[in-house]
N, C-alpha and C positions, 0 to 999 in steps of 0.2 A: 520290503517295499515302502512301508510307512516311514521307516527311519530315513530312507533315501529321499523321499519327498520332502520331509521336514528339513533335512540338510540343504536341499536345493532351494527351498523357500527362504531359509535363513540366509543363504549366500546372496540371493537376490535382494532381500531387504537390507542387508548390510552394505551391499555394493552401491545401492542407490540407483541401480539400472532397472529395477523391477517396473513392469508395465509402462515403460517409456517415461519415467520421471527422473531421468539422469540430470535434467537441466533444472533441478530445484532452485528456487529463488529465495534470497533472504526475505524474511527472517527464518524461514523453515529450511535452514541449511546447517552448516557446521561452525559458523562464527561463534556461537554461544553453546556449542555442544549438542544442538538439535540435529537429529538425523532420523532415518527411517524407523529405527528401533525405538525412538522416543514415542511414537504413536502406534506402531504395529508390533505384535508379539506372536508367539507360536503356541499360546495356550488354547485349549479347546473352547472355553466359554468366552468368546470374543464378540465385540459389537459389529456393526456394519462394516464391510470391507476389511475384515481382519484387524480391527483396531483394539486397543487395550481397554477401552471403555464401552459400555453398553450402548450409549447414544452418542451421536455426533456432537451435541452440545457439551456433554460431559467431557468428551475428549478435548475439545477446544478450551474449555474452562480449566483444564488441568494446568495450562500455562497462563491463560488469560483470566487470572484471578487476582484480586486486590492483594498486594504485598508480594506477588511473585517476582523473582529476580529475572525471569525470562520475559514475561509479557504483562507485568503488573500495570504498566502505563495505559494499556488498552484492555482494561479488565471488564469482565461481565459478571453478572449475578443473576440467579434464577428469578429474583423478584422483578428484574427489568422486563421480563416477558409480559407482565401485566400492565406495563405502561402503554399509553397511547400518545404519540407525538402531538403536541398542541393542546393536549388536555392534561395529561399527567406524565411526567418523566420525559425522557429524551431519546427513546430507542424505537426502532422499527420492531414490530411484534415478531416473535417466533414461537414455535410450539403451538401454532394455530393452523387451521386449514386454509388453503389458498383462496377460496371464494368467500367474499364478504361484500355484499352490495352496499353496505353503509360506507365503506371506504373505496368503493369502485374497484374492487380487486377480484381477480379470477385466476384460474390456473394458467401458468405461463405456456406460451407456444414454443419456447426455447427447449429443444429436446434434452439437452444436458441438465438444465434446471429441473425439468420434469422427472428425469431419471433419478436425480438426487432426492427429490421430494418423495419418490416411491421407495428408493433403496435405503436412504439414510434416515428420512423423517417419518416413514410409515404414513405418507399422505399429508404430512405437515411441513411447514417451513422450518428449516434449521440452518445453521451457519453456512454449510457448504452449498446451499442452494445458490447463494449470491457470490460466495468466495470459493476459489479453487486453491486449496491448501498446497497443491503441488506446483502452482505457478501457471499452469495452462499453456496455451499456444504462444508462439512468438508475438502474435498480434496483440495479445492482451497483457503481456508481462509488464509493460510500461504504462498501462492505462490507469487512470485515477490520479489521486493526489500523492506526490512523493512525500514520504515521511523520513526525516533524518533522525537517527538515534544519536544521543549525546555521546561524545567521546568518553570512554571509560579507561582509566589508568589501571591496568591489570598487574603491572610490576612497577611499583613506585621507584623513583630515583631522585633526580634533581628537582629544581623549582620550575623548570621549563614546562610548558604545556603546548599542545597542538590544537589547531582548528582545521576543519575541512569544508570544502565547497563542492557541490555536485552540479554539473552543468545539465541543462534540460536534455532529456532524451536518454540519460544514462540507464543502463540496465541495473537492476537491484543487485547489490553485492555487499559483502562484509570484508573488512580489512584489519590487518594487524600492522602496526608500525613499531619497530624496535631500534633503539640506539645501539650502534656498534662501537663507535668511538666517542667518548664523552667530550664535552666542550660547551661552547656558547650556542646561541641561536644561529650563528653564522659559521661555526667551525665544527659542530658535532656532525657525525655521519650516521646514516640509518639504512635499514633494509625494510622491505615490505612483503606482505603475504596476503593473498586474498582467500578468504574463507577459512583457512586453517593455519595454525601456528606450528606446523611440523617442519622438520629439517628440509624435506624435499619440496616444500612449497614456498620457501623464502626466495625472493628475487633481489638481485643486485643491479646496479646501474652501469650500463655500457656507455661510457662517456663519448667514445668515438662515434658510435651509431645512434647515440641518444635514445636508448630504449632500455626497458627492464627485461632481464632474462635470468635464468637460473643463477643462484648465488654462487654456484660452483664455477660459473663462467665469468662473472663480473663481481666487482666489489661493491661496498656500500656507497651511497650517494651523500654528498655534502649538503647540509642544510643551508638555506639562504633566506634570511629574514625578509629581505626586500624583493625577492624574486616573485614574479607572477606566473612562472612556468614550472612550479614544483608539482607536476602531475605525477601520480603514483600508478597510473595505468598507461599502457601504450596507446589506448584509444583517446587519451587526453579528455576524459570526462569527469575526473575527480582529482582535486589538488589539495594539498595541505599547506598550512602556514605554521612555522615555528615561532612561538611567542618568546619575548625576551626572558632569559633565565639561564640556569645551568642545566646541562643534560649529562646523565651518567650512563655508562655502558650497561646494557641489560634493561634499561627503562623501556616499558612497553605499554602501548595503548591499543584499544580495539574500538571499532564502531561499525555500523552498517546503515544502509539506507534502503528503503523498500517501498513497494506499492501495496494497495489493499488486496492484491491477488484476486481480482474480480473474475467471475465465471464468464462474463462477456464484456464487450466494450460498453462504456457509458452511453447514454442517449445522445445522439447527434442526428441532425437532419430532420426531415418532415416525419409526420406520423405514419406514413404509408411505406416509403422506401428507405427511411433513415435507420440508423442503428437503434436498437431498442433494448433497454435494460429495465429501468423503472417502469417504462411504458409496456413492457412485456406482460406484467401482471396487472398493471393499472391502465389497461387500454381504454377503459371506460372514461378515464379522465384525460386521455390524449385527445383533446378537443382544440379546435381553432376558433377564431372570432366568428366564423361564418356558420357554425353548426346551428341550424334552425334559426338563424338570425340572432341579433343581440337584444331580444326582448324576452321577458319572462313568460313562458308558456306552460309552466308546470313540469317541464323536463329538466333533468339534472344538468347543470352547467358547471364548467370548470375554467380556471384561468387558462388561456391559450398556451399551448406548448408546440414545439417543432416549427415555430415561425420567428422571424426577426422582429425587432421592435418596429412599431408603426406599420405592421403588416396589413392592417385594415385601412390605412390611409387617414385615420381619424386625426392625426396630428397631436395627440396627447401623450404618446409614448416619448420617452427621452432616455438618455444614458443614465443608468442607475446611480443614485446618490446613496450615501451612508444614512443610517437612521437619524443622525443629527443634521442631515441636510448638506453635509460637506461632501466634497468629491472623494470617492473611494480611493484608497491607496495613496492619498496625499500626505503631506508632511504632518497634517493634523489628525490623520487616521491611525489610531493606536490599536485597532482591532481588525485584523485582516480576516478573522474567522466569520465575520458577519457580512462579508462582501457578497453582493449579488453578481453571480458569474454568468456570462453568456458563452455558448458552446458552438464552435465551428465544426469543420469536417474532422473525421476521426484521426487522420494523420497528424493534425495539429494537437490532438489530445495526447499524442505520444511525446510531445515536447513541453507542453504546459497544460495544467488542469484548468480549463476555462479561461475566459478573457473578460476584462472589465468593460470593454467598450464596443466590441463587435461580436457578432454571432447570433445564434438562435436562443430563445427562451426555452429552457428544458426544466425537468423536475428539479435537478440539482442546482438550478439557478437560485432557488429559495430554500430548498430542503437539504438536509443531510440525515442519513439513516441512523447514526450513532452519536451519543454524547452531545446532543444539540438540543438545548431547551428552547422555549418559545420567547425568550428574552434576548433581543438583538443587541442589547447593551453589554451582555456578559461575554467573556472570552471563552469559547468552547474548545474542546480537545480536538485537534486536527493532526 
């Protein structure tokens, strides 16, 4: 019986259908060889939820470490947990208990966050409290700031290169692009595959119906240097551009784009009925202009959140400017990572992360939880 159970668990882990996680999102998918078995094993001495490491942080850091070919760009180090944003370092604390009156923090009301705190962190904050490594519900899969991974040439060939563009609202996904027939940026032909570079996953272009389908049904598509419609998905959310050069058969690239895999939707709306993420733990700082008035009375005050600019009618709020006084995102703004963002309703969050001119002031208007120092003149990792 024990052998049978182990075999069944192994099949579930390898199939990716275990516990309803068949819809895994990049980067925790197969584009770079990451799969269920990368994190889960069948050994007896395992961590929370059957993982290969004893703690949730150790498991995440297995890939998210400096120098890692998988997630080195978004690396963590144990010393970061001692940092305090605005005082030292640039990271939200973890491996600490949820309640801390100094920072206006308390245990979250979000049931899944609280479950992870108890199951994964033994009462403390850990990575999976805020992030759902499996991607989560359809509602949150596209929430947060989209991150585009640089194109990687995995099978070198000619001098030609490709670039890609992702339209707002696209689901996270990884892609392979391979040259079938060599040529120039206008004559070479190519095929595509999402997630995996295996024979059964390659797709060809059906010229008559103008859609991608199994490579067994349709042939490769011809590159077009000047075309604006070189979409590689039938939903027309991601397109590639072939740059001038020579392309040889077998030349292959891969890339992926993904979101921060949040446990819940980012903060939107007011402090009572709106979506709550940061405000779930930091409810003590979810204050408005009108809490006990705008005079000092010995009670803790905080910058108002969950309200639009000029909510108090004082006339001194205005559209945010950059730290140097210039208009954000203007031709003079070379640092988009310090932009002050306003947040509208959560459906808008699925197409763009924040807005420069309209919406409510929220925690993420000014703050970011990782890789963000207190110097607005520096370019931070986003």
